[in-house]
C-alpha positions in Angstrom: -35.3 -44.0 -6.7 -33.9 -45.5 -3.5 -31.7 -43.0 -1.5 -28.7 -44.4 0.4 -29.1 -45.3 4.4 -27.4 -42.1 6.5 -24.8 -42.5 8.0 -24.2 -43.7 10.4 -23.2 -41.6 13.1 -22.6 -40.5 17.3 -24.8 -38.0 16.6 -27.8 -39.0 14.7 -27.5 -42.8 17.2 -27.8 -40.0 20.2 -31.2 -37.8 18.7 -32.5 -41.4 17.5 -32.1 -42.7 21.3 -33.7 -39.4 22.3 -36.7 -39.5 19.9 -36.8 -43.8 20.6 -36.9 -42.4 24.6 -39.3 -39.8 24.1 -43.0 -39.8 25.9 -44.1 -37.2 24.3 -42.8 -35.4 20.8 -39.3 -32.3 20.9 -38.4 -30.0 19.3 -35.4 -28.9 17.4 -34.0 -27.0 20.8 -35.3 -29.9 23.2 -33.8 -32.6 21.5 -30.7 -30.7 20.6 -30.5 -29.9 25.2 -31.2 -33.4 25.8 -28.6 -35.2 22.4 -26.3 -32.4 24.3 -25.5 -34.6 27.2 -24.1 -37.7 25.3 -22.5 -35.8 22.3 -19.7 -32.6 22.6 -20.6 -30.0 20.4 -23.5 -30.5 18.9 -24.8 -28.2 16.8 -28.4 -27.3 16.2 -27.1 -27.8 12.2 -26.4 -31.3 13.0 -30.3 -31.8 14.2 -31.5 -29.9 11.8 -29.6 -31.8 8.7 -30.8 -35.3 10.9 -34.3 -34.5 12.0 -34.5 -34.2 7.8 -33.0 -38.0 7.2 -34.9 -39.0 10.2 -38.0 -37.4 8.2 -37.3 -38.3 4.8 -36.4 -42.2 5.9 -40.1 -42.1 7.9 -37.9 -43.1 11.4 -40.3 -39.6 12.2 -42.8 -37.4 12.1 -43.7 -33.8 12.5 -46.4 -32.4 15.3 -47.6 -29.1 14.1 -50.1 -27.0 16.2 -50.7 -23.8 14.5 -48.7 -21.1 15.9 -45.3 -22.6 17.6 -42.4 -24.2 16.8 -42.7 -27.9 15.0 -42.3 -31.0 17.6 -41.5 -34.4 16.6 -42.0 -37.8 17.3 -40.7 -41.6 16.2 -43.0 -42.3 13.8 -45.6 -45.2 13.8 -47.1 -44.9 17.1 -50.6 -45.7 16.0 -53.1 -43.1 16.2 -52.9 -40.4 18.9 -53.7 -36.2 19.2 -51.6 -34.6 21.8 -52.2 -31.9 25.1 -50.4 -28.8 25.3 -49.7 -27.0 28.3 -50.5 -23.6 28.9 -47.6 -22.7 31.0 -44.6 -24.9 29.9 -45.4 -24.9 26.1 -44.9 -28.9 26.3 -46.2 -31.4 24.5 -47.9 -34.8 25.3 -49.0 -37.3 23.4 -52.7 -38.5 25.0 -54.4 -41.4 24.2 -57.4 -42.7 21.6 -59.9 -40.5 20.3 -62.9 -38.1 20.5 -65.9 -40.9 19.4 -68.5 -40.2 16.1 -66.6 -37.4 14.8 -68.8 -37.6 12.1 -72.0 -36.2 14.2 -70.4 -32.5 14.1 -69.8 -33.0 10.4 -72.5 -31.3 7.9 -75.0 -33.1 6.4 -72.7 -34.9 3.2 -69.5 -33.9 4.5 -66.1 -36.3 4.0 -63.9 -36.4 6.6 -60.8 -37.2 5.5 -58.4 -37.3 8.8 -58.4 -35.2 11.3 -56.1 -33.2 14.4 -56.8 -32.9 18.0 -54.7 -30.7 20.4 -56.4 -30.1 23.9 -55.1 -27.6 26.1 -54.3 -26.5 30.0 -52.2 -27.6 32.5 -49.9 -30.2 33.0 -49.4 -32.1 35.5 -46.5 -30.9 36.8 -47.8 -27.0 36.2 -51.3 -27.5 37.4 -49.9 -28.5 41.2 
């Protein structure tokens, strides 16, 4: 059974726009900070509700890095991985993929999926 499309609100529009324009995955706090510049009185509960609705609609995807809060990015970006800055903790998209992952897997094992996160300093923090 298909659910009703989510109601169009200025809060939802602001959060969707922030995610569409972002070049990197954003945490709930980063979403709140960016969207609050567009919508007065935006609260964290509204951000969580909207993120849940956008996940349900398939408009965004969760980016999970162990030990970190979940971040979100627009869906359908294609296969990619992430880089986390060890200083500012921001997460960035990186294009491409490791070559020949099968050579790392024990014989007769089959890779179903994978996630790769690189760690280091982003350009701003490396200065």
